[in-house]
C-alpha positions in Angstrom: 76.7 87.5 124.6 79.4 89.6 123.5 77.6 91.2 120.7 74.8 92.0 123.6 77.4 93.3 125.7 78.8 95.2 123.2 75.9 96.8 122.2 74.8 97.7 125.8 78.1 99.6 126.1 77.3 101.6 123.1 73.7 102.0 124.4 75.4 103.4 127.6 78.1 105.5 125.5 75.6 107.0 123.3 73.0 108.1 126.5 76.5 109.7 127.9 77.3 111.6 124.6 73.7 112.7 124.4 73.9 114.1 127.9 77.3 115.5 127.4 77.3 116.9 124.2 80.4 119.5 124.2 80.1 122.8 121.9 81.4 121.2 119.1 82.7 125.2 117.7 85.6 125.2 120.4 85.8 121.3 120.7 89.6 120.4 121.4 89.9 117.1 123.6 93.8 116.2 124.7 94.8 113.1 126.0 98.3 112.3 127.8 100.4 109.9 126.2 101.3 106.8 128.8 105.1 105.9 129.0 105.8 102.7 129.6 109.9 101.1 129.1 111.3 99.6 126.1 110.9 96.2 128.1 107.4 96.0 128.2 107.1 97.0 124.6 104.1 95.5 123.0 104.5 92.6 119.8 102.5 94.1 117.0 100.5 91.4 115.9 96.6 92.1 116.0 96.7 91.3 120.1 95.7 94.0 122.6 95.9 91.2 125.5 100.2 92.3 125.7 100.1 93.8 129.4 101.8 97.2 128.1 98.1 97.9 126.7 96.6 97.9 130.2 98.6 100.5 131.0 97.8 102.5 128.1 95.6 106.4 128.1 92.0 105.5 126.9 90.0 107.4 124.2 86.5 106.5 124.1 84.9 109.9 123.1 84.6 109.7 119.1 81.7 111.5 117.5 80.4 111.5 113.8 80.8 113.7 111.1 78.9 112.0 108.9 76.1 111.3 108.4 74.9 113.5 111.4 77.9 116.3 112.6 78.2 115.4 116.2 76.1 112.2 116.3 76.6 109.5 118.4 78.6 106.4 116.3 76.5 102.9 115.3 79.8 101.5 116.7 81.8 101.9 119.6 85.5 103.0 119.3 88.5 102.5 121.6 92.1 104.0 121.3 94.6 103.3 123.6 98.1 105.8 123.6 101.6 105.2 124.6 104.9 105.2 124.2 108.6 104.3 124.8 111.7 106.3 124.5 111.8 105.1 121.1 108.3 104.0 119.6 104.4 105.8 119.7 102.1 103.4 119.9 98.4 103.4 119.6 96.3 100.8 119.7 92.5 100.1 118.3 89.8 98.1 119.3 87.1 99.2 116.4 83.8 97.4 117.9 81.5 95.8 115.3 78.1 93.9 115.8 78.2 92.2 112.3 82.1 92.0 111.6 80.9 89.7 109.1 80.1 92.6 107.0 83.5 94.7 107.9 84.2 96.1 104.7 87.8 95.6 103.5 88.4 94.5 100.0 92.3 96.4 99.7 95.5 94.7 100.7 98.6 96.1 99.0 100.3 99.3 100.3 99.2 103.3 100.0 96.0 101.5 98.9 92.7 103.8 98.9 90.4 103.2 101.7 87.8 106.0 101.0 85.6 103.4 100.8 86.7 101.1 102.8 86.4 100.3 107.2 89.6 101.7 108.4 91.1 103.6 111.0 93.4 106.8 110.9 96.2 108.7 112.7 97.5 111.8 112.3 100.5 113.4 113.6 101.1 117.0 113.6 104.3 117.0 115.8 105.5 120.6 115.0 102.1 122.0 116.2 101.6 123.5 112.6 97.7 123.2 112.1 98.6 122.7 108.8 100.9 119.7 108.0 100.8 116.0 109.2 101.9 112.4 108.5 99.8 110.3 107.7 99.2 106.3 109.4 96.3 104.7 108.3 95.2 100.7 108.2 92.0 98.7 107.7 90.8 95.3 108.8 93.0 93.0 106.2 96.2 95.1 107.6 96.6 97.6 104.5 99.8 99.8 105.4 99.2 103.3 104.1 101.3 106.1 105.2 101.6 110.0 103.8 102.0 113.2 104.5 99.3 116.2 104.5 100.5 119.6 103.0 98.8 122.6 104.2 95.7 120.8 104.9 95.1 120.1 101.3 97.4 118.1 99.6 97.8 114.4 100.3 101.3 112.7 99.1 100.5 109.5 99.6 104.1 108.7 97.3 106.0 109.1 101.0 107.0 106.2 102.9 108.6 105.1 106.1 109.7 102.5 108.7 106.8 101.6 111.2 104.6 98.6 111.5 101.0 97.9 111.9 98.9 95.1 112.2 95.3 93.7 112.6 92.8 90.7 113.8 89.2 90.4 113.2 87.4 89.4 116.4 84.4 88.4 117.3 82.5 91.7 118.1 84.9 93.8 115.7 88.5 94.2 114.5 91.9 95.3 116.2 94.7 97.4 115.3 97.9 98.2 116.2 100.3 100.5 115.1 104.0 101.3 116.2 105.7 104.3 114.8 109.3 104.6 115.4 110.1 108.6 116.6 112.9 108.0 113.9 111.1 108.0 111.1 109.1 111.2 112.0 110.5 114.3 112.5 109.0 116.4 115.9 109.9 119.6 117.9 111.2 118.2 121.3 110.3 122.5 122.7 106.5 121.8 122.0 104.3 120.7 125.3 101.8 119.5 123.0 101.1 118.0 119.0 98.4 118.0 117.3 96.9 114.8 116.9 93.5 113.8 115.0 91.7 109.4 115.0 89.5 109.3 112.4 87.3 105.9 111.6 84.8 105.2 108.6 82.4 102.7 108.4 82.0 101.9 104.7 78.1 99.9 104.8 76.6 102.6 106.5 79.0 105.5 105.0 79.9 106.6 108.5 82.5 109.0 109.6 84.0 109.4 112.8 86.7 111.3 114.4 87.8 111.8 118.1 88.4 115.9 117.0 87.7 118.3 114.5 83.9 117.9 114.8 83.5 120.1 111.7 82.3 118.7 108.1 82.8 121.9 106.2 86.8 120.4 107.5 87.8 117.4 105.2 89.3 114.3 106.3 92.9 115.8 105.7 92.2 119.5 107.6 94.0 119.7 110.5 92.3 122.8 111.9 91.6 122.1 115.1 92.9 118.8 116.2 92.9 117.3 119.3 96.1 117.9 121.5 98.5 114.8 122.3 100.6 116.2 125.6 103.0 114.5 128.0 105.4 113.0 124.9 108.4 113.3 126.7 112.2 111.8 127.0 112.1 110.3 123.3 115.3 109.4 122.0 115.9 108.6 118.4 119.8 106.6 118.8 122.5 108.8 117.2 119.8 109.9 114.5 121.8 108.4 111.4 120.0 106.3 108.8 121.3 104.8 105.8 119.4 103.4 103.0 121.2 101.7 100.9 120.3 100.1 97.4 122.0 98.1 94.6 120.1 98.3 91.1 121.1 95.9 88.2 118.7 96.6 84.9 118.9 95.5 81.4 117.4 97.3 78.7 116.8 95.8 75.2 116.0 97.9 71.8 113.5 95.7 69.0 114.9 98.2 66.9 118.4 98.1 66.8 118.8 94.8 68.6 120.8 96.3 70.7 121.1 95.6 74.5 122.3 97.3 77.6 123.2 96.3 80.7 124.2 98.3 84.2 124.8 98.0 88.0 124.1 101.2 89.9 124.9 101.3 93.6 123.1 104.2 95.0 122.2 105.7 98.5 119.9 108.1 101.0 121.5 109.0 104.1 119.9 110.8 106.6 121.0 112.6 109.8 118.7 114.4 112.5 121.1 117.6 113.8 118.2 118.0 116.3 115.0 116.1 116.7 113.0 118.6 114.4 115.9 119.4 111.7 117.2 116.5 109.5 120.0 116.9 106.8 119.8 114.1 103.7 122.1 113.0 101.0 121.6 111.2 98.3 124.4 109.7 95.8 123.3 108.4 92.3 119.9 108.7 92.8 117.8 105.3 92.0 114.3 106.2 90.7 113.1 102.3 89.3 110.4 102.4 91.8 108.5 105.6 90.8 105.1 105.2 89.0 104.4 106.0 85.3 103.0 109.2 85.1 99.5 109.0 83.9 98.8 109.5 80.8 97.6 113.3 79.1 97.6 114.5 75.7 98.6 118.0 75.2 95.0 119.5 73.5 95.1 123.1 75.1 97.7 126.0 74.4 99.8 125.4 77.5 102.3 123.0 79.1 100.7 120.1 80.9 102.2 119.4 84.5 102.9 116.4 86.0 102.9 115.9 89.8 106.1 114.7 91.3 106.4 111.1 92.7 110.0 110.4 94.1 110.3 109.5 97.5 113.5 111.0 98.0 111.7 115.0 96.9 108.4 114.0 99.1 110.7 113.8 102.0 109.8 116.4 104.0 108.0 118.3 101.2 106.0 120.6 103.7 109.5 122.1 104.3 109.2 123.7 100.5 105.5 124.5 100.5 104.9 128.3 99.5 101.9 130.2 98.4 99.5 128.2 100.6 96.2 128.0 98.7 97.2 130.7 95.6 99.2 127.5 94.2 96.6 124.6 95.2 94.5 124.7 92.3 96.5 126.5 89.6 100.4 125.9 89.7 101.2 128.8 87.0 103.8 130.7 88.4 105.2 128.6 91.2 108.7 129.4 92.1 109.8 125.9 93.0 109.0 122.0 92.0 111.5 119.5 92.6 110.1 117.1 89.7 112.8 119.6 87.1 115.9 118.1 89.0 116.4 115.1 87.5 114.0 115.6 84.4 115.0 118.2 82.2 111.8 119.0 79.1 110.6 115.2 79.6 114.0 113.7 79.6 115.5 111.7 82.6 118.9 113.0 83.8 121.1 111.4 86.0 121.6 112.5 90.0 125.0 112.8 91.2 124.4 113.8 94.7 122.0 116.1 96.3 122.3 117.2 100.2 118.8 118.5 101.8 118.4 120.6 105.1 114.3 120.3 106.9 112.6 120.5 109.5 112.6 123.3 112.2 115.2 125.3 113.9 114.5 127.7 116.4 111.0 129.2 115.6 111.7 128.9 112.1 110.6 126.4 109.5 113.5 125.5 106.9 114.0 123.7 103.6 117.2 123.7 101.7 118.1 121.9 98.6 121.1 121.7 96.9 121.6 119.2 94.0 124.1 117.9 91.1 122.8 116.7 88.4 124.7 114.6 85.7 125.6 115.5 81.8 123.9 113.2 78.9 124.2 113.5 75.2 122.0 116.7 75.0 122.4 118.8 78.5 125.3 119.7 80.4 124.8 118.8 84.5 123.9 121.5 86.6 124.2 122.9 90.2 120.5 123.6 91.3 119.8 125.3 94.2 116.8 125.9 96.4 115.7 127.3 99.9 112.5 128.4 102.0 111.7 129.7 105.4 108.7 130.5 107.0 107.7 131.4 110.6 104.0 130.7 112.6 102.5 134.1 113.4 99.0 134.8 114.6 98.1 131.6 116.0 97.4 130.2 112.8 99.1 131.4 110.1 102.5 131.6 108.3 104.8 134.1 106.5 107.6 133.2 104.8 110.5 133.5 101.8 111.5 131.1 98.9 114.7 131.1 96.7 116.0 129.3 93.5 118.6 129.2 91.8 120.0 127.3 88.7 118.5 126.3 84.9 118.0 122.3 84.6 119.0 123.1 80.9 121.9 125.3 81.3 120.8 127.6 78.9 120.4 131.0 81.5 121.3 131.6 84.9 118.3 132.2 87.0 117.2 133.0 90.1 113.9 133.4 91.9 113.0 135.3 95.5 110.1 136.0 97.3 108.1 136.2 100.2 104.6 135.1 101.0 101.5 135.3 103.9 99.1 132.9 104.5 96.4 133.7 107.0 93.7 131.4 108.5 91.1 132.5 111.4 89.2 129.5 112.3 88.2 130.8 115.9 86.5 134.5 114.9 84.2 133.2 112.4 81.2 130.3 112.2 83.6 128.7 109.8 87.2 129.2 108.3 88.6 132.3 107.0 91.7 132.2 104.3 93.7 134.9 102.8 97.1 134.0 101.0 99.0 136.3 99.4 103.1 136.1 97.6 105.3 137.9 95.8 108.2 136.8 93.5 110.4 138.2 91.3 112.8 136.4 88.8 116.0 137.1 87.4 117.3 135.5 84.0 120.3 135.6 81.7 120.4 133.9 78.5 121.8 134.6 75.1 124.0 137.8 76.4 120.2 139.3 77.5 118.8 140.1 81.1 115.3 140.3 82.3 113.2 140.6 85.6 109.7 140.3 86.0 107.5 139.6 88.9 104.5 137.3 89.8 101.8 138.8 92.3 99.1 137.1 93.8 96.3 137.0 96.6 93.6 134.1 97.5 91.0 134.4 99.9 88.3 131.8 101.3 85.7 131.4 103.6 84.6 127.6 104.4 81.3 126.8 106.9 79.1 124.1 107.0 76.3 126.0 104.5 77.5 129.3 102.7 81.0 129.3 101.0 82.9 131.4 98.5 86.7 132.3 96.9 88.1 134.8 95.4 92.0 134.6 93.7 93.4 137.2 91.6 97.3 136.6 89.8 99.5 139.0 87.9 102.3 137.0 85.9 104.8 139.3 84.1 105.6 139.1 80.7 109.0 138.4 81.6 108.4 136.2 84.5 110.7 133.1 84.1 111.1 130.4 87.3 113.6 127.8 85.7 113.4 126.0 88.4 109.5 125.8 89.1 106.8 126.1 86.8 104.5 128.5 84.5 102.4 127.9 81.3 100.9 131.5 81.0 102.7 134.7 81.2 101.6 138.2 80.3 98.7 137.9 81.9 96.3 138.7 84.9 93.9 136.4 86.7 90.6 137.1 87.9 88.3 134.2 89.7 85.8 133.5 92.0 83.2 131.1 93.1 80.4 131.4 95.9 78.4 128.0 96.7 75.7 126.5 99.0 75.2 122.9 101.2 72.2 121.7 101.8 72.0 118.6 103.8 68.4 117.2 103.6 67.0 115.6 107.2 66.0 111.9 107.2 66.2 111.9 103.6 68.5 109.1 101.0 70.2 112.4 99.8 73.0 113.1 102.1 73.8 116.9 100.5 73.3 118.7 97.8 76.0 121.3 96.6 74.9 124.6 94.1 77.1 127.5 93.3 78.2 129.8 90.5 81.5 130.8 88.7 83.6 133.5 86.8 86.9 133.8 85.5 88.2 136.7 83.2 92.1 136.8 82.1 93.3 139.8 80.5 97.0 140.6 79.0 98.8 143.6 81.0 96.8 146.0 79.1 93.4 144.8 80.8 92.2 143.8 77.6 90.1 140.0 78.2 91.6 136.8 76.5 89.8 134.8 78.6 86.2 135.0 79.6 84.0 131.7 81.6 80.6 132.8 84.0 78.5 129.6 84.7 76.7 127.6 87.6 76.8 124.1 89.2 74.8 121.6 91.3 75.8 118.3 92.8 74.7 115.9 95.0 76.1 112.8 96.9 73.3 109.9 98.4 73.9 108.1 101.6 75.6 104.9 100.0 78.0 107.4 98.3 76.8 107.5 94.9 77.6 111.3 93.1 76.2 113.1 90.1 76.8 116.8 89.2 76.1 119.0 86.2 77.6 122.3 85.1 77.1 125.3 82.7 79.1 128.3 81.4 79.4 130.6 78.8 82.8 131.2 77.4 84.7 133.5 75.1 88.6 132.9 74.1 90.6 135.4 72.8 93.1 133.4 70.5 96.1 135.7 68.9 98.4 133.4 68.2 97.6 130.2 66.3 98.5 127.1 67.6 97.8 123.4 67.3 95.7 120.9 68.9 97.9 117.9 69.7 99.8 119.0 67.0 97.6 118.2 64.5 94.5 120.5 64.1 95.1 124.1 63.8 92.8 126.5 65.3 93.5 129.6 64.2 93.5 133.8 65.2 90.1 134.9 66.0 87.3 135.1 68.8 85.3 132.6 69.9 82.1 133.0 71.9 80.4 129.7 73.1 78.4 127.9 75.4 79.5 124.4 77.5 78.3 122.1 79.5 79.0 118.8 81.6 77.6 115.7 83.5 78.7 113.4 85.8 77.8 110.3 87.7 79.9 108.1 89.6 78.5 105.4 91.8 80.3 104.2 95.2 83.5 102.8 94.9 82.5 100.4 97.9 80.7 98.3 95.5 82.6 95.0 94.3 81.5 96.4 90.7 82.2 100.5 90.3 81.8 102.8 87.8 82.1 106.4 86.4 80.3 108.3 83.3 81.3 112.1 82.4 80.3 114.0 79.5 81.1 117.3 78.5 79.7 119.1 75.3 79.1 122.1 73.2 81.1 125.0 71.3 84.9 125.5 71.3 86.8 127.3 68.3 83.9 128.4 65.7 83.0 124.4 66.2 81.6 121.6 68.4 83.3 119.9 71.3 82.5 116.3 72.9 84.5 114.3 75.4 83.6 110.9 77.3 85.0 109.6 80.4 84.3 106.2 81.2 85.6 104.4 84.2 85.2 101.2 86.0 86.8 99.1 88.5 86.5 95.5 89.9 86.8 95.0 93.3 85.9 91.1 93.8 88.3 90.5 97.2 91.5 91.7 98.5 93.9 90.0 96.4 92.9 91.2 93.4 92.0 94.8 91.9 91.4 95.9 88.8 90.8 99.6 86.9 90.4 100.9 83.7 89.5 104.5 82.0 88.9 105.8 78.6 88.6 109.2 77.4 87.3 110.5 73.8 88.0 113.7 72.6 86.5 115.2 69.6 87.2 118.5 68.1 84.7 119.3 64.9 86.0 122.4 64.0 86.0 124.6 60.4 89.7 123.6 60.2 88.8 119.7 60.3 87.9 117.4 62.8 90.0 115.5 65.5 89.7 112.8 68.2 92.0 112.0 70.8 91.9 108.4 72.5 93.4 107.9 76.0 93.3 104.4 77.6 94.4 103.0 81.1 94.3 99.9 82.9 96.2 99.7 86.4 96.0 96.3 88.4 96.8 95.4 91.7 97.5 91.5 93.1 98.2 91.5 97.1 99.8 88.6 98.4 100.3 90.5 101.5 100.5 93.7 103.3 103.9 93.8 102.2 103.9 91.7 99.0 102.3 92.8 95.7 102.6 93.5 92.0 101.1 96.5 90.3 100.9 97.0 86.8 100.3 100.1 84.9 98.8 99.9 81.0 98.6 103.4 78.8 97.9 103.8 75.3 97.3 107.3 73.6 96.7 107.7 69.6 98.3 111.1 69.2 102.0 109.8 70.3 100.5 106.1 69.1 102.5 105.4 71.9 101.7 101.7 74.2 103.3 101.4 77.8 103.3 98.6 80.4 105.0 98.9 83.8 104.9 96.5 86.0 106.0 96.7 90.0 107.1 93.7 91.8 107.5 94.5 96.1 108.2 92.9 98.8 109.2 94.1 102.2 110.4 91.1 103.9 110.7 93.5 107.1 110.2 97.1 107.4 113.6 97.8 106.4 114.5 95.5 104.2 113.0 95.7 100.3 113.4 93.6 97.2 111.9 95.5 93.9 111.7 94.7 90.4 110.5 96.5 87.2 109.4 95.2 83.8 108.5 97.6 81.6 108.0 97.7 77.7 107.0 100.5 75.0 105.5 99.9 71.7 104.2 102.5 68.7 100.7 101.2 67.6 100.3 103.1 64.7 97.0 104.5 64.5 96.2 104.2 60.7 96.8 100.6 60.6 94.9 99.7 64.2 95.3 96.8 65.0 97.6 95.1 62.6 100.6 97.8 63.8 102.2 96.7 67.3 105.9 97.5 66.8 107.7 97.0 70.0 110.3 99.7 70.8 111.9 98.3 74.1 111.6 96.3 77.0 113.5 97.0 80.4 113.9 94.9 83.6 115.6 96.2 86.9 115.9 94.1 90.1 116.7 96.4 93.2 117.6 95.2 96.8 117.3 97.8 99.6 118.3 98.0 103.0 117.7 100.5 105.7 120.4 100.9 108.8 119.8 102.7 111.6 121.9 103.5 114.4 
């Protein structure tokens, strides 16, 4: 009977939607949150029978974005919106006439829910139309929180205190979110926030949204969110939060037999100077919970970029974002990169103390950071500072400045300053037009010599349902030195562009086909060509989510200085012309067993290049996930032959949404290094943490494999954490 009633309700809603379908190019829904008293707060248990939910504002107008833009969803969704002075609540009844088919194979914190039945909540509490707090769950109650930055970066490593519970019911599933206002920063002067609700139904590969009904805008694009109004009278107490940690760690060196034990107390302190501006202080910072960096082997000429994974630096990371699309795909020239603080040339160094102010002050979006690093056997401690201020202009655009000072190595006295303008217009065109500009100048003195040089760039793009294009220009001066940022190629100009179109066949097993062309040229500062690429690609996705891609390009390289691939195979000076190809086939991750294969082949450096990448995942149920990847890169050049092997295995054992073990295993034959890191995490309450990390490293000598496994070190760390809020 319940299913019949749900089906009847859905049919009624479908008829209403068809009769009242809005103009989605201008559609901006709005909802007024209902206020309740604190003593009416519901118990977060996956049950909407609490009396408070009857007072909530209800949302029922949801629309498909995939597979049919603006279409009626196959299942009904009902959202309940309310708040008290301390907490924002969202409840969902996610109807499903076949609840036994709900996809729910993830359980651990910060799991990937792209291929799950899931519900997501986005809060743009500063009205940026670019940045947001992200909260999500699936029918298992998996807890996912993240920061969305500039409509493109999704920082899953960020965690905060909040609560969510779910429950499977006869006609679908229930989800209850409770997000304390003290866990997010808000602008009390705003009358409305950006607000988005997004649901996925895996078995129909269906994406359903409340607002932003435009498939050319991805899931984390806040270009045109709905509006949340009426959130007033919010209180965050004194606004002080203390995260206190006690870490005991031991390490055993298998080669020397030495054992080292240490006990390190640490703390992160946060104070809301205003509801929209937060001051932070870190003392003796502990990064025991940071995951292993993804294993990469240097097979090219330029330094490899490793993303930030540490929570203190991810907190309010959007306040430090600079350049917009300029650094989205190519980080060469980035003025500030927080990973340089506490990690110097691959070596970890202590952070004695750090202070940060981030958020909004009046019309300005602010980020300011000052850190004191400790001494070690190689580097002296340094004072490092960075600052960023930006202002919203022209409705959807922003302009700002950036400043950094300091050198993590202490070799130089270094300062970088610059400005950017990020233009965005989604109102005048059928799609969205972007145009981002930056200018930076570095001032550097080392060893008695001083230099100053510039970085300038422009990036423009247009995104729509069908036609799309991108054009970029970049100038990097020969002496441009962002020592607190990232730069791996100087003295060049880059010209880059692409154009592509997406087709969506009607009533077909194929969901989309995209085809396009691209071109790239890199010159020296005298405009002589160093690199050149011209190519095309075609890719497609079916209704289930399987994906295939084919790409080819003609290339040219002018190598003016010899270098060694992975430190082993020499590439001499010369001009090299070649053709390369790439094919990718990936099955949908919604399957219990999924896999992918990528093959690149063609010419390179006067010889042959081949690269195989194979991946597989196994998800038999919500308590266990396993993923493995193996990459083989082969260079057959006039100077010799080299094969580079990289292998990784990742597993998750989840007991509950708050207790899990994640294990990462990595190996490559160039460093001959094997590493294992296993992390146990348990949150008995949202404010309390018990964390255990077990690490092991070894050498596996390539010429003696598999008979050589030489242990180097084993480490064990126990961290207890407690958060206090006042």
